gemmi code that builds the backbone of each chain (N, CA, C; Angstrom):
import gemmi

chains = {
    "A": [
        ("MET", (35.987, -24.433, 53.268), (35.636, -25.793, 53.706), (35.680, -26.735, 52.520)),
        ("LYS", (36.532, -27.780, 52.651), (36.693, -28.730, 51.543), (35.599, -29.801, 51.636)),
        ("LYS", (34.913, -30.009, 50.506), (33.818, -30.993, 50.505), (34.377, -32.382, 50.243)),
        ("LYS", (33.667, -33.358, 50.829), (34.112, -34.727, 50.640), (33.793, -35.180, 49.216)),
        ("LYS", (34.726, -35.840, 48.601), (34.510, -36.316, 47.220), (33.899, -37.698, 47.227)),
        ("HIS", (32.949, -37.898, 46.301), (32.338, -39.219, 46.172), (32.672, -39.764, 44.782)),
        ("PHE", (32.343, -41.048, 44.603), (32.653, -41.633, 43.260), (31.980, -40.878, 42.153)),
        ("TYR", (30.755, -40.346, 42.451), (30.003, -39.699, 41.389), (30.558, -38.318, 41.019)),
        ("ASN", (31.509, -37.835, 41.778), (32.149, -36.553, 41.415), (33.114, -36.757, 40.207)),
        ("TYR", (33.347, -37.991, 39.865), (34.310, -38.253, 38.772), (33.616, -38.784, 37.508)),
        ("LEU", (32.277, -38.697, 37.501), (31.552, -39.254, 36.352), (31.763, -38.489, 35.078)),
        ("TRP", (32.362, -37.320, 35.151), (32.690, -36.534, 33.946), (33.701, -37.328, 33.068)),
        ("ILE", (34.495, -38.163, 33.756), (35.466, -38.989, 33.002), (34.700, -39.978, 32.123)),
        ("TRP", (33.581, -40.488, 32.629), (32.746, -41.422, 31.885), (32.255, -40.800, 30.571)),
        ("THR", (31.891, -39.523, 30.637), (31.400, -38.828, 29.426), (32.486, -38.816, 28.349)),
        ("ILE", (33.717, -38.545, 28.734), (34.815, -38.527, 27.779), (35.036, -39.945, 27.200)),
        ("ILE", (35.024, -40.923, 28.109), (35.217, -42.315, 27.682), (34.112, -42.724, 26.694)),
        ("TYR", (32.870, -42.340, 26.999), (31.732, -42.689, 26.130), (31.931, -42.205, 24.704)),
        ("PHE", (32.295, -40.937, 24.583), (32.500, -40.411, 23.217), (33.727, -40.991, 22.526)),
        ("ALA", (34.733, -41.299, 23.325), (35.943, -41.910, 22.777), (35.627, -43.313, 22.273)),
        ("LEU", (34.889, -44.100, 23.046), (34.538, -45.459, 22.615), (33.776, -45.471, 21.295)),
        ("GLY", (32.898, -44.493, 21.132), (32.099, -44.371, 19.903), (32.965, -44.158, 18.669)),
        ("PHE", (34.148, -43.609, 18.836), (35.046, -43.398, 17.713), (35.659, -44.713, 17.232)),
        ("PHE", (35.664, -45.689, 18.122), (36.253, -47.006, 17.758), (35.174, -47.991, 17.321)),
        ("ASN", (34.061, -47.998, 18.074), (32.976, -48.899, 17.736), (31.657, -48.205, 18.063)),
        ("ILE", (30.867, -47.963, 17.045), (29.648, -47.173, 17.197), (28.633, -47.853, 18.119)),
        ("LEU", (28.777, -49.180, 18.256), (27.796, -49.908, 19.085), (27.849, -49.466, 20.570)),
        ("PHE", (28.976, -48.891, 20.970), (29.065, -48.345, 22.337), (28.056, -47.207, 22.560)),
        ("ALA", (27.538, -46.671, 21.471), (26.552, -45.597, 21.603), (25.340, -46.019, 22.417)),
        ("TRP", (25.075, -47.320, 22.372), (23.910, -47.857, 23.133), (24.021, -47.516, 24.610)),
        ("LEU", (25.249, -47.375, 25.114), (25.422, -47.044, 26.529), (24.803, -45.692, 26.885)),
        ("GLY", (24.613, -44.878, 25.828), (23.970, -43.561, 26.061), (22.541, -43.686, 26.528)),
        ("MET", (21.936, -44.823, 26.355), (20.567, -45.022, 26.840), (20.500, -44.911, 28.341)),
        ("ILE", (21.649, -45.129, 29.013), (21.676, -44.949, 30.473), (21.275, -43.539, 30.805)),
        ("ASP", (21.794, -42.563, 30.024), (21.491, -41.143, 30.275), (20.035, -40.804, 29.990)),
        ("PHE", (19.379, -41.654, 29.237), (17.960, -41.422, 28.948), (17.057, -42.069, 30.021)),
        ("ILE", (17.452, -43.307, 30.399), (16.562, -44.093, 31.276), (16.705, -43.744, 32.767)),
        ("LEU", (17.975, -43.618, 33.201), (18.187, -43.405, 34.647), (17.501, -42.139, 35.179)),
        ("PRO", (17.616, -40.963, 34.491), (16.935, -39.768, 35.018), (15.445, -39.990, 35.155)),
        ("LEU", (14.852, -40.683, 34.180), (13.400, -40.927, 34.197), (13.048, -41.841, 35.384)),
        ("LEU", (13.878, -42.863, 35.638), (13.591, -43.773, 36.747), (13.618, -43.012, 38.069)),
        ("PHE", (14.660, -42.170, 38.221), (14.779, -41.386, 39.467), (13.560, -40.455, 39.624)),
        ("ALA", (13.136, -39.830, 38.520), (12.056, -38.855, 38.582), (10.706, -39.565, 38.847)),
        ("VAL", (10.461, -40.656, 38.125), (9.155, -41.337, 38.251), (9.037, -42.087, 39.578)),
        ("PHE", (10.074, -42.808, 39.962), (9.951, -43.642, 41.177), (10.504, -42.947, 42.421)),
        ("GLY", (11.424, -42.010, 42.234), (11.977, -41.338, 43.428), (11.473, -39.935, 43.623)),
        ("GLY", (10.824, -39.384, 42.553), (10.340, -37.993, 42.642), (11.459, -37.003, 42.864)),
        ("ASN", (12.615, -37.279, 42.280), (13.749, -36.339, 42.474), (14.575, -36.259, 41.198)),
        ("LYS", (15.525, -35.323, 41.211), (16.454, -35.163, 40.064), (17.855, -35.594, 40.484)),
        ("PHE", (17.933, -36.714, 41.175), (19.233, -37.199, 41.670), (20.238, -37.352, 40.536)),
        ("PHE", (19.737, -37.777, 39.361), (20.657, -37.946, 38.232), (21.282, -36.631, 37.830)),
        ("CYS", (20.423, -35.616, 37.618), (20.953, -34.282, 37.251), (21.856, -33.704, 38.364)),
        ("ASN", (21.411, -33.845, 39.556), (22.104, -33.219, 40.677), (23.439, -33.868, 41.017)),
        ("LYS", (23.545, -35.183, 40.838), (24.753, -35.883, 41.279), (25.423, -36.740, 40.190)),
        ("LEU", (24.636, -37.349, 39.320), (25.223, -38.388, 38.465), (25.498, -37.972, 37.000)),
        ("CYS", (25.013, -36.809, 36.609), (25.144, -36.438, 35.215), (26.614, -36.103, 34.840)),
        ("GLY", (27.236, -37.015, 34.093), (28.608, -36.803, 33.704), (28.810, -35.630, 32.805)),
        ("ARG", (27.798, -35.352, 31.977), (27.891, -34.257, 31.032), (27.884, -32.909, 31.772)),
        ("GLY", (26.946, -32.737, 32.705), (26.887, -31.508, 33.501), (28.174, -31.302, 34.282)),
        ("GLN", (28.707, -32.416, 34.800), (29.989, -32.322, 35.537), (31.116, -31.915, 34.652)),
        ("LEU", (31.115, -32.460, 33.407), (32.193, -32.117, 32.484), (32.196, -30.604, 32.209)),
        ("PHE", (30.982, -30.063, 32.000), (30.892, -28.612, 31.732), (31.338, -27.799, 32.967)),
        ("ALA", (31.117, -28.354, 34.139), (31.544, -27.649, 35.346), (33.036, -27.769, 35.584)),
        ("VAL", (33.574, -28.968, 35.249), (34.986, -29.261, 35.541), (35.950, -28.564, 34.539)),
        ("LEU", (35.604, -28.581, 33.258), (36.500, -28.018, 32.246), (36.953, -26.570, 32.539)),
        ("PRO", (36.002, -25.665, 32.830), (36.413, -24.289, 33.105), (37.190, -24.159, 34.408)),
        ("LYS", (37.062, -25.155, 35.297), (37.840, -25.112, 36.550), (39.294, -25.461, 36.237)),
        ("LYS", (39.475, -26.380, 35.278), (40.834, -26.809, 34.916), (41.506, -25.699, 34.086)),
        ("ILE", (40.727, -25.173, 33.137), (41.290, -24.146, 32.242), (40.317, -22.956, 32.254)),
        ("LYS", (40.711, -21.868, 32.864), (39.797, -20.735, 33.070), (39.197, -20.180, 31.782)),
        ("LYS", (39.943, -20.232, 30.696), (39.472, -19.611, 29.464), (38.362, -20.406, 28.791)),
        ("PHE", (38.019, -21.584, 29.341), (36.986, -22.437, 28.726), (35.580, -21.870, 28.909)),
        ("SER", (35.401, -20.885, 29.789), (34.092, -20.320, 29.960), (34.210, -18.801, 30.245)),
        ("ARG", (33.371, -18.022, 29.569), (33.435, -16.578, 29.807), (32.733, -16.236, 31.123)),
        ("GLY", (31.878, -17.144, 31.614), (31.238, -16.919, 32.904), (30.149, -15.849, 32.876)),
        ("VAL", (29.679, -15.538, 31.688), (28.643, -14.504, 31.523), (27.258, -15.170, 31.633)),
        ("LEU", (26.345, -14.491, 32.275), (24.983, -15.044, 32.358), (24.324, -15.105, 30.994)),
        ("ALA", (23.725, -16.254, 30.702), (23.083, -16.451, 29.404), (21.813, -15.607, 29.312)),
        ("PRO", (21.363, -15.268, 28.079), (20.131, -14.530, 27.968), (18.964, -15.255, 28.684)),
        ("ARG", (18.079, -14.504, 29.267), (17.008, -15.087, 30.093), (16.144, -16.071, 29.286)),
        ("TRP", (15.938, -15.812, 27.967), (15.058, -16.697, 27.205), (15.561, -18.107, 27.113)),
        ("LEU", (16.878, -18.308, 27.275), (17.430, -19.648, 27.178), (16.922, -20.574, 28.301)),
        ("SER", (16.576, -19.969, 29.451), (16.047, -20.785, 30.562), (14.568, -20.519, 30.778)),
        ("SER", (13.930, -19.837, 29.825), (12.474, -19.590, 29.983), (11.714, -20.869, 29.696)),
        ("PRO", (10.549, -21.034, 30.337), (9.745, -22.259, 30.074), (9.417, -22.448, 28.606)),
        ("TYR", (9.157, -21.373, 27.874), (8.805, -21.493, 26.449), (9.927, -22.195, 25.689)),
        ("PHE", (11.150, -21.687, 25.865), (12.290, -22.261, 25.143), (12.570, -23.667, 25.620)),
        ("ARG", (12.512, -23.879, 26.934), (12.835, -25.192, 27.514), (11.878, -26.263, 27.001)),
        ("TYR", (10.571, -25.975, 27.063), (9.610, -26.984, 26.595), (9.646, -27.113, 25.058)),
        ("GLY", (9.892, -25.993, 24.401), (10.024, -26.070, 22.943), (11.187, -26.924, 22.544)),
        ("PHE", (12.326, -26.735, 23.234), (13.513, -27.549, 22.918), (13.298, -29.003, 23.264)),
        ("LEU", (12.555, -29.251, 24.360), (12.246, -30.620, 24.752), (11.445, -31.324, 23.627)),
        ("ILE", (10.434, -30.596, 23.129), (9.589, -31.181, 22.060), (10.422, -31.439, 20.789)),
        ("PHE", (11.276, -30.451, 20.475), (12.151, -30.605, 19.288), (13.106, -31.805, 19.448)),
        ("PHE", (13.697, -31.912, 20.630), (14.677, -32.964, 20.889), (13.993, -34.359, 20.856)),
        ("MET", (12.786, -34.429, 21.421), (12.071, -35.687, 21.458), (11.617, -36.051, 20.031)),
        ("THR", (11.273, -35.065, 19.227), (10.905, -35.298, 17.833), (12.110, -35.914, 17.070)),
        ("MET", (13.287, -35.342, 17.352), (14.498, -35.847, 16.706), (14.820, -37.264, 17.192)),
        ("PHE", (14.544, -37.516, 18.470), (14.765, -38.881, 19.004), (13.734, -39.838, 18.335)),
        ("GLY", (12.543, -39.351, 18.119), (11.516, -40.130, 17.417), (11.982, -40.461, 16.009)),
        ("ASN", (12.672, -39.501, 15.359), (13.203, -39.704, 14.018), (14.290, -40.796, 14.028)),
        ("VAL", (15.088, -40.806, 15.096), (16.107, -41.872, 15.208), (15.418, -43.227, 15.276)),
        ("LEU", (14.345, -43.285, 16.062), (13.599, -44.561, 16.183), (12.975, -44.955, 14.834)),
        ("TYR", (12.482, -43.937, 14.105), (11.834, -44.204, 12.814), (12.865, -44.717, 11.814)),
        ("GLN", (14.035, -44.082, 11.789), (15.114, -44.563, 10.881), (15.500, -45.990, 11.215)),
        ("THR", (15.520, -46.277, 12.541), (15.861, -47.641, 12.989), (14.800, -48.631, 12.483)),
        ("TRP", (13.527, -48.211, 12.554), (12.439, -49.049, 12.077), (12.522, -49.320, 10.569)),
        ("LEU", (12.911, -48.249, 9.840), (13.029, -48.438, 8.371), (14.124, -49.446, 8.022)),
        ("VAL", (15.204, -49.435, 8.808), (16.268, -50.406, 8.559), (15.832, -51.798, 8.978)),
        ("TYR", (15.122, -51.875, 10.095), (14.608, -53.160, 10.602), (13.671, -53.813, 9.585)),
        ("SER", (12.837, -52.978, 8.973), (11.832, -53.536, 8.039), (12.393, -53.698, 6.608)),
        ("GLY", (13.668, -53.385, 6.448), (14.309, -53.670, 5.170), (14.123, -52.578, 4.118)),
        ("VAL", (13.476, -51.472, 4.486), (13.271, -50.383, 3.501), (14.575, -49.662, 3.204)),
        ("ASN", (15.343, -49.383, 4.254), (16.637, -48.691, 4.092), (17.788, -49.593, 4.531)),
        ("SER", (18.962, -49.226, 4.088), (20.160, -49.923, 4.610), (20.812, -48.982, 5.654)),
        ("VAL", (21.757, -49.511, 6.404), (22.392, -48.733, 7.452), (23.122, -47.542, 6.849)),
        ("SER", (22.847, -46.352, 7.422), (23.573, -45.172, 6.989), (24.811, -45.062, 7.877)),
        ("GLU", (25.959, -45.381, 7.304), (27.176, -45.431, 8.144), (27.763, -44.051, 8.329)),
        ("ALA", (26.964, -43.172, 8.875), (27.403, -41.748, 9.095), (26.667, -41.230, 10.307)),
        ("ILE", (27.281, -40.213, 10.905), (26.549, -39.524, 12.003), (26.134, -38.167, 11.480)),
        ("THR", (25.049, -37.659, 12.054), (24.549, -36.330, 11.629), (24.699, -35.355, 12.766)),
        ("LEU", (25.539, -34.336, 12.536), (25.761, -33.361, 13.590), (24.829, -32.153, 13.405)),
        ("PHE", (24.333, -31.648, 14.506), (23.378, -30.511, 14.498), (22.179, -30.758, 13.591)),
        ("TRP", (21.825, -32.039, 13.449), (20.659, -32.485, 12.683), (20.749, -32.095, 11.193)),
        ("ALA", (21.931, -31.749, 10.728), (22.044, -31.260, 9.361), (23.317, -31.790, 8.635)),
        ("PHE", (24.414, -31.903, 9.328), (25.681, -32.196, 8.652), (26.060, -33.679, 8.800)),
        ("LYS", (26.088, -34.354, 7.686), (26.448, -35.797, 7.688), (27.951, -35.953, 7.693)),
        ("ILE", (28.428, -36.773, 8.649), (29.866, -37.030, 8.712), (30.075, -38.527, 8.554)),
        ("PRO", (30.865, -38.970, 7.572), (31.088, -40.426, 7.420), (31.722, -41.019, 8.690)),
        ("PHE", (31.208, -42.178, 9.105), (31.664, -42.774, 10.338), (31.775, -44.294, 10.157)),
        ("SER", (32.053, -44.706, 8.890), (31.927, -46.136, 8.571), (32.986, -47.008, 9.236)),
        ("TRP", (34.120, -46.429, 9.633), (35.165, -47.294, 10.242), (34.762, -47.817, 11.636)),
        ("THR", (33.674, -47.280, 12.157), (33.267, -47.697, 13.518), (32.329, -48.892, 13.502)),
        ("TYR", (32.031, -49.384, 12.282), (31.017, -50.451, 12.193), (31.419, -51.502, 11.162)),
        ("THR", (31.352, -52.752, 11.633), (31.616, -53.879, 10.710), (30.269, -54.509, 10.349)),
        ("ALA", (29.916, -54.422, 9.076), (28.596, -54.924, 8.628), (28.461, -56.378, 8.999)),
        ("GLY", (27.295, -56.747, 9.529), (27.020, -58.149, 9.840), (27.369, -58.565, 11.250)),
        ("SER", (28.096, -57.682, 11.957), (28.503, -58.065, 13.345), (27.304, -58.076, 14.270)),
        ("VAL", (26.342, -57.211, 14.010), (25.077, -57.167, 14.792), (23.952, -56.902, 13.807)),
        ("PRO", (22.707, -57.124, 14.235), (21.568, -56.784, 13.311), (21.692, -55.316, 12.835)),
        ("ALA", (21.353, -55.116, 11.574), (21.519, -53.792, 10.960), (20.775, -52.694, 11.760)),
        ("TRP", (19.595, -53.006, 12.265), (18.801, -51.964, 12.974), (19.529, -51.502, 14.236)),
        ("ALA", (20.243, -52.450, 14.906), (20.969, -52.102, 16.121), (22.089, -51.089, 15.810)),
        ("ALA", (22.730, -51.302, 14.646), (23.811, -50.395, 14.215), (23.211, -49.031, 13.839)),
        ("GLN", (22.035, -49.037, 13.135), (21.427, -47.787, 12.735), (21.021, -46.962, 13.982)),
        ("PHE", (20.510, -47.635, 15.009), (20.152, -46.924, 16.221), (21.394, -46.311, 16.873)),
        ("SER", (22.528, -47.044, 16.832), (23.753, -46.549, 17.394), (24.205, -45.274, 16.715)),
        ("PHE", (24.162, -45.271, 15.392), (24.570, -44.057, 14.648), (23.668, -42.875, 15.035)),
        ("GLY", (22.349, -43.149, 15.109), (21.386, -42.101, 15.439), (21.579, -41.557, 16.836)),
        ("LEU", (21.714, -42.475, 17.783), (21.875, -42.044, 19.177), (23.187, -41.293, 19.402)),
        ("TYR", (24.260, -41.807, 18.789), (25.552, -41.138, 18.917), (25.507, -39.705, 18.327)),
        ("SER", (24.785, -39.568, 17.226), (24.627, -38.277, 16.607), (23.949, -37.296, 17.575)),
        ("LEU", (22.881, -37.792, 18.213), (22.127, -36.978, 19.153), (22.983, -36.598, 20.372)),
        ("MET", (23.697, -37.596, 20.878), (24.510, -37.351, 22.099), (25.636, -36.374, 21.775)),
        ("LEU", (26.293, -36.579, 20.613), (27.427, -35.724, 20.284), (26.955, -34.281, 19.997)),
        ("THR", (25.837, -34.174, 19.282), (25.292, -32.856, 18.971), (24.965, -32.093, 20.247)),
        ("SER", (24.283, -32.768, 21.180), (23.919, -32.079, 22.430), (25.173, -31.737, 23.245)),
        ("ALA", (26.193, -32.615, 23.189), (27.435, -32.298, 23.927), (28.102, -31.071, 23.306)),
        ("LEU", (28.085, -30.999, 21.973), (28.729, -29.852, 21.319), (27.964, -28.565, 21.606)),
        ("ILE", (26.644, -28.625, 21.602), (25.850, -27.431, 21.972), (26.209, -27.030, 23.402)),
        ("GLY", (26.286, -28.029, 24.278), (26.652, -27.770, 25.673), (28.001, -27.099, 25.804)),
        ("LEU", (28.974, -27.590, 24.999), (30.320, -26.997, 25.030), (30.322, -25.558, 24.519)),
        ("ILE", (29.520, -25.299, 23.491), (29.440, -23.956, 22.917), (28.847, -22.991, 23.960)),
        ("VAL", (27.733, -23.388, 24.593), (27.169, -22.433, 25.573), (27.992, -22.395, 26.829)),
        ("MET", (28.751, -23.474, 27.105), (29.671, -23.416, 28.271), (30.731, -22.353, 28.015)),
        ("PHE", (31.227, -22.302, 26.796), (32.257, -21.307, 26.445), (31.685, -19.885, 26.440)),
        ("LEU", (30.490, -19.743, 25.839), (29.918, -18.396, 25.659), (29.385, -17.818, 26.952)),
        ("TYR", (28.787, -18.668, 27.791), (28.096, -18.214, 28.990), (28.721, -18.861, 30.219)),
        ("ARG", (27.826, -19.242, 31.173), (28.314, -19.912, 32.412), (28.542, -21.399, 32.119)),
        ("PRO", (29.417, -22.032, 32.911), (29.792, -23.431, 32.605), (28.617, -24.364, 32.390)),
        ("ARG", (27.602, -24.343, 33.268), (26.545, -25.320, 33.107), (25.283, -24.756, 32.458)),
        ("THR", (25.466, -23.866, 31.516), (24.322, -23.263, 30.810), (23.468, -24.324, 30.097)),
        ("TRP", (24.120, -25.373, 29.628), (23.372, -26.463, 28.943), (22.282, -26.989, 29.892)),
        ("CYS", (22.590, -27.072, 31.198), (21.609, -27.635, 32.139), (20.336, -26.807, 32.203)),
        ("SER", (20.420, -25.517, 31.845), (19.212, -24.687, 31.963), (18.194, -24.983, 30.860)),
        ("PHE", (18.607, -25.692, 29.818), (17.622, -26.098, 28.807), (17.775, -27.560, 28.359)),
        ("CYS", (18.518, -28.337, 29.128), (18.713, -29.753, 28.807), (17.337, -30.472, 28.762)),
        ("PRO", (17.041, -31.131, 27.664), (15.716, -31.780, 27.557), (15.427, -32.780, 28.674)),
        ("MET", (16.447, -33.549, 29.077), (16.202, -34.531, 30.138), (15.913, -33.830, 31.468)),
        ("GLY", (16.633, -32.731, 31.690), (16.416, -31.951, 32.924), (15.040, -31.345, 32.963)),
        ("THR", (14.596, -30.824, 31.780), (13.259, -30.248, 31.685), (12.196, -31.277, 31.938)),
        ("MET", (12.393, -32.461, 31.312), (11.391, -33.526, 31.410), (11.298, -34.032, 32.864)),
        ("THR", (12.464, -34.260, 33.480), (12.425, -34.812, 34.856), (11.887, -33.764, 35.840)),
        ("GLN", (12.182, -32.490, 35.612), (11.638, -31.445, 36.484), (10.119, -31.406, 36.361)),
        ("LEU", (9.649, -31.563, 35.126), (8.188, -31.553, 34.907), (7.536, -32.736, 35.620)),
        ("ILE", (8.169, -33.918, 35.528), (7.623, -35.102, 36.208), (7.575, -34.851, 37.731)),
        ("CYS", (8.682, -34.288, 38.254), (8.751, -34.036, 39.718), (7.671, -33.020, 40.120)),
        ("LYS", (7.480, -31.990, 39.300), (6.456, -30.984, 39.639), (5.079, -31.610, 39.614)),
        ("LEU", (4.807, -32.454, 38.629), (3.488, -33.108, 38.565), (3.263, -34.035, 39.727)),
        ("GLU", (4.335, -34.740, 40.120), (4.215, -35.674, 41.251), (3.958, -34.903, 42.548)),
        ("ASN", (4.545, -33.718, 42.663), (4.353, -32.927, 43.886), (3.038, -32.233, 43.954)),
        ("LYS", (2.363, -32.151, 42.816), (1.029, -31.514, 42.787), (-0.056, -32.463, 43.334)),
        ("LYS", (0.274, -33.762, 43.290), (-0.705, -34.791, 43.706), (-1.186, -34.537, 45.126)),
    ],
    "B": [
        ("MET", (22.422, -6.734, 63.499), (23.473, -7.019, 62.478), (22.871, -7.522, 61.192)),
        ("LEU", (23.370, -7.022, 60.080), (22.849, -7.403, 58.787), (23.289, -8.823, 58.431)),
        ("LYS", (22.343, -9.604, 57.898), (22.681, -10.972, 57.464), (22.441, -11.086, 55.939)),
        ("LYS", (23.467, -11.617, 55.285), (23.336, -11.854, 53.845), (22.917, -13.303, 53.596)),
        ("PHE", (22.069, -13.504, 52.623), (21.671, -14.872, 52.282), (21.237, -14.962, 50.810)),
        ("ALA", (21.244, -16.170, 50.303), (20.839, -16.380, 48.895), (19.330, -16.648, 48.836)),
        ("GLU", (18.701, -16.070, 47.825), (17.263, -16.337, 47.609), (17.047, -16.799, 46.197)),
        ("VAL", (16.281, -17.912, 46.063), (16.074, -18.517, 44.739), (14.694, -18.115, 44.179)),
        ("ASN", (14.689, -17.720, 42.930), (13.425, -17.504, 42.246), (12.921, -18.832, 41.752)),
        ("LYS", (11.938, -19.386, 42.475), (11.489, -20.771, 42.199), (10.898, -20.913, 40.810)),
        ("ASN", (10.350, -19.819, 40.262), (9.723, -19.917, 38.954), (10.715, -20.114, 37.815)),
        ("PHE", (11.945, -19.675, 38.043), (12.949, -19.797, 36.990), (13.982, -20.878, 37.261)),
        ("CYS", (13.961, -21.408, 38.487), (14.962, -22.452, 38.851), (14.762, -23.678, 37.996)),
        ("VAL", (15.837, -24.232, 37.441), (15.730, -25.441, 36.617), (16.124, -26.693, 37.407)),
        ("SER", (16.374, -26.523, 38.686), (16.750, -27.614, 39.614), (17.870, -28.504, 39.079)),
        ("CYS", (18.865, -27.875, 38.486), (20.003, -28.648, 37.942), (20.974, -29.054, 39.063)),
        ("GLY", (20.982, -28.291, 40.144), (21.833, -28.642, 41.264), (23.230, -28.079, 41.183)),
        ("ALA", (23.508, -27.222, 40.201), (24.856, -26.642, 40.063), (25.185, -25.802, 41.297)),
        ("CYS", (24.183, -25.083, 41.831), (24.405, -24.257, 43.022), (24.727, -25.111, 44.252)),
        ("ALA", (23.971, -26.216, 44.398), (24.161, -27.085, 45.548), (25.559, -27.708, 45.505)),
        ("GLN", (26.010, -28.030, 44.299), (27.328, -28.651, 44.158), (28.448, -27.680, 44.546)),
        ("GLU", (28.260, -26.401, 44.272), (29.293, -25.427, 44.523), (29.268, -24.833, 45.963)),
        ("CYS", (28.078, -24.871, 46.581), (27.942, -24.220, 47.876), (28.950, -24.761, 48.919)),
        ("PRO", (29.833, -23.914, 49.446), (30.855, -24.419, 50.373), (30.261, -24.765, 51.749)),
        ("ARG", (29.048, -24.276, 52.056), (28.421, -24.546, 53.343), (27.372, -25.674, 53.261)),
        ("GLU", (27.195, -26.218, 52.093), (26.176, -27.235, 51.859), (24.817, -26.759, 52.365)),
        ("ALA", (24.496, -25.489, 52.033), (23.282, -24.883, 52.510), (22.145, -24.986, 51.506)),
        ("ILE", (22.400, -25.632, 50.363), (21.371, -25.679, 49.317), (20.984, -27.135, 49.048)),
        ("ASN", (19.670, -27.355, 48.987), (19.122, -28.661, 48.624), (18.203, -28.502, 47.443)),
        ("ILE", (18.058, -29.546, 46.630), (17.072, -29.461, 45.572), (15.808, -30.103, 46.141)),
        ("PHE", (14.767, -29.286, 46.334), (13.554, -29.767, 46.954), (12.737, -30.606, 45.988)),
        ("ARG", (12.684, -31.905, 46.241), (11.904, -32.861, 45.465), (12.018, -32.667, 43.933)),
        ("GLY", (13.199, -32.304, 43.483), (13.457, -32.162, 42.054), (12.791, -30.943, 41.431)),
        ("CYS", (12.193, -30.056, 42.263), (11.443, -28.947, 41.710), (12.229, -27.643, 41.677)),
        ("TYR", (12.929, -27.292, 42.766), (13.674, -26.067, 42.848), (14.720, -26.154, 43.936)),
        ("ALA", (15.652, -25.220, 43.888), (16.712, -25.178, 44.918), (16.165, -24.480, 46.140)),
        ("ALA", (16.384, -25.049, 47.324), (15.935, -24.452, 48.579), (17.167, -24.116, 49.418)),
        ("VAL", (17.217, -22.887, 49.899), (18.392, -22.447, 50.688), (18.078, -22.516, 52.177)),
        ("ASN", (18.986, -23.114, 52.906), (18.877, -23.139, 54.394), (19.519, -21.833, 54.888)),
        ("LYS", (18.640, -20.925, 55.323), (19.112, -19.579, 55.717), (20.074, -19.605, 56.891)),
        ("ASP", (19.897, -20.624, 57.761), (20.760, -20.696, 58.954), (22.210, -21.018, 58.553)),
        ("LEU", (22.355, -21.823, 57.492), (23.702, -22.203, 57.058), (24.286, -21.206, 56.068)),
        ("CYS", (23.422, -20.576, 55.294), (23.904, -19.670, 54.222), (24.619, -18.440, 54.803)),
        ("VAL", (25.778, -18.152, 54.186), (26.533, -16.976, 54.643), (26.488, -15.844, 53.539)),
        ("GLY", (25.722, -16.086, 52.478), (25.582, -15.096, 51.469), (26.862, -14.794, 50.693)),
        ("CYS", (27.700, -15.841, 50.494), (28.959, -15.633, 49.803), (28.776, -15.325, 48.314)),
        ("GLY", (27.649, -15.826, 47.768), (27.343, -15.499, 46.363), (27.898, -16.472, 45.333)),
        ("ILE", (28.528, -17.536, 45.784), (29.081, -18.509, 44.851), (27.952, -19.131, 44.017)),
        ("CYS", (26.850, -19.470, 44.700), (25.702, -20.073, 44.015), (25.112, -19.121, 42.969)),
        ("SER", (25.033, -17.877, 43.329), (24.472, -16.860, 42.415), (25.341, -16.723, 41.165)),
        ("ARG", (26.676, -16.811, 41.348), (27.547, -16.705, 40.178), (27.581, -17.999, 39.355)),
        ("THR", (27.197, -19.122, 40.010), (27.231, -20.411, 39.317), (25.944, -20.692, 38.534)),
        ("CYS", (24.813, -20.252, 39.109), (23.483, -20.589, 38.555), (23.404, -20.302, 37.061)),
        ("PRO", (23.180, -21.306, 36.208), (23.114, -21.081, 34.759), (21.864, -20.320, 34.340)),
        ("ALA", (20.836, -20.359, 35.206), (19.582, -19.667, 34.845), (19.554, -18.267, 35.487)),
        ("GLY", (20.525, -17.929, 36.260), (20.578, -16.595, 36.894), (19.390, -16.342, 37.828)),
        ("CYS", (18.962, -17.371, 38.563), (17.771, -17.171, 39.364), (18.068, -17.079, 40.865)),
        ("ILE", (19.347, -16.860, 41.235), (19.685, -16.722, 42.644), (20.185, -15.317, 42.913)),
        ("GLU", (19.561, -14.669, 43.892), (19.995, -13.336, 44.270), (20.523, -13.341, 45.705)),
        ("ILE", (21.446, -12.451, 45.982), (21.928, -12.325, 47.363), (21.194, -11.145, 48.003)),
        ("LYS", (20.503, -11.448, 49.101), (19.702, -10.443, 49.769), (20.307, -10.151, 51.156)),
        ("THR", (19.880, -9.042, 51.724), (20.331, -8.667, 53.045), (19.133, -8.384, 53.935)),
        ("GLU", (19.194, -8.830, 55.168), (18.112, -8.530, 56.108), (18.672, -8.338, 57.506)),
        ("ASN", (17.863, -7.697, 58.328), (18.316, -7.465, 59.703), (18.139, -8.709, 60.611)),
    ],
}
model = gemmi.Model(1)
for chain_id, residues in chains.items():
    chain = gemmi.Chain(chain_id)
    for i, (resn, *xyz) in enumerate(residues, 1):
        res = gemmi.Residue()
        res.name, res.seqid = resn, gemmi.SeqId(i, " ")
        for name, pos in zip(("N", "CA", "C"), xyz):
            atom = gemmi.Atom()
            atom.name, atom.element = name, gemmi.Element(name[0])
            atom.pos, atom.b_iso = gemmi.Position(*pos), 0.0
            res.add_atom(atom)
        chain.add_residue(res)
    model.add_chain(chain)
structure = gemmi.Structure()
structure.add_model(model)
structure.setup_entities()
């Protein structure tokens, strides 16, 4: 039975466009805030995970890639601990701490303590120069610093997702995605009321 | 006659919706963002959801 396709079935293309735009101008990284805010809005006001279930371009990308090229995923079930509550909540706390660090670095630039670090940090450890994506003075320095930080976070999580997609099942990232964990927690709390 | 159907372990389900997206019978819903719920009347126990689930929390069961 062939399922009807909707516009949101093609949102994986948006994920590719997002990362591509960041290579030309880092300020496009701000668009990544959609992925942070929309799931929370659906969870808090709708009590559902509509974003994860239908609109998440990243989850779709991980599902679509192995369909196009079979070798992109081994299709093996990931170890149970990867989807255990301990790991999921632990990763959520870690991820949010790192997001807090992005905000802190932005604040340091805003208050004049630091200057813009024209580099992205992959896997929270490896600095990669990214200066060609930013023209100094085009926007306030703090806005550029936030872009570099957010793009680092988005790219790192996408790379982790691609690695686990290859090693295990296509959407293994979804089993410990911090936004998915957070929105499921909100939905569970709302349903306990 | 034996009927096959999918059963979700609600404690491990991450409600990502990967199963619902792949189900050819549209027999799976994400119940209020908490877990995947299978409509037994629609489910034919094909096992696609079980093979898709990233958390490995769907089993195919058989009953009379």
